[in-house]
C-alpha positions, 0 to 999 in steps of 0.5 A: 357722704363721700366714700373715704377710699374714693376721696383718697384715690390717685387722681391719675388712674388712667394706665395710658397716662402712667405707662412708661415711655419708650425713649423720649415722650411723644410730646418731646419728640414732636415739640423738642421741649428738651432741646428748647429747655437746654438752650438757656445758658447764662454766663453770669450769676446775675439773677436777671440774665435768665429772664433776658435769655428766655425773653429773647429766645421767645421773641425769636420763636414769635419772629419765626411764626410771623415770618411764616405767616407773612410768607403764606399770605404773600403766596396767597396774594400772588395767587389772588386768594384773598381768603387764604391771605386774610387768614394768614394775616389774622394769625400773624396779628395774634402772634404779633400781639403775643410778641408785644407781650413778651417784653414783660419779663425785662421791661423794668430792668434797672441800669444796675440789673442790666449791667449785671450781665450786659458785658457777658454777651459782648458784641451781641445785639438784637439788630443782628437777628436774622429772623427779625431781618426777614420780618423787616424785609417782608414789610418792605424795609430792605437794607443792603447794608444790614444784609451784608452784615450776615455774609460771615454765615453763608447759609443765613446770608443766602436765605436772607438774600432770597427774602431781600430779592423777593417782593415784599408782602406789601408789594404782593398786596398792591399787585393783587389790588391792581389785578382786581381793577384798582389802578396801582401805578406802574412805577410801583408795580415795576419798582426795584423791590430790593429798595426800601418801600416809600409812600406813593401818591398813586397808592394813596389814591387806591386806598382812598378809593377803597376807604370811600367805598362800602364800609364792609367791603373785603378790600377795606377789611384788608386795609384794616387788617394791614393797619392792625399789623402795622400798628402792632409792629410799630408798638413793638419797636417803640416798646423796644425803645422804652426797654432800652431807654430804661435799662441803659439810657443813651449809652452806645449799643453793645455792637457799636451802634448809637443804641437808643438813637438808632432804635428811635430812628428805626421805630419812626419808619412807617409800616404800610405808609399810605394806609396812615396817610389816607385816614386824613382824607376820608 
């Protein structure tokens, strides 16, 4: 039989766990949880606004991580370090999966629930997110107009301009494949990287050669990992369309865009297009 005094003992008996902190806890000093938890400042009494704020802020954090991993992968490809690049892309795939799951708290907002706080954020809109713009620029979806919209904030504009001027993640993938002996056309390798990437038949040929070869080749594994990433990005975009369609239908966007129509157009833009085109040829 258990000793009653043992059963009633304080489960937190370790002095190291109960000793008072000197100032902020080491956890808070590292994670800055108190800062994060102070950033939710609803402007209305609508019960759904808090969920909207938290969801949006969590997505911004996932954008930051994904951008970090894609930059890491881009540097690795430039150094012909395929293992390091694959590791970073794999980490980004996990982050993208979590990003897609972040829609859940607001995915079923009704128009009345959304209207309960929509006026409070005025002309704010998700397409104004600088970190999401970094993400799209890294995918090769460059836009001088969307870059220009950030000119009012010099620090943000300069950081985004740098991503705009640099080769995209996919540009570095193709440069890596060319240096490994696959013929990526010169017109692709020397293209203006500030222009949106467009599918090229020569790049389709490169992926066709890879996919027609050994099915466990590292370059085919790279192609499949990039396809996973493209699919997850596309799913996030279409999930965004569905959330907006459900909450506000075809109303104009808060920042003056066409709203749903604009999102549908953006969602239809292919990510790593040749990887999808080649699948019908194998």
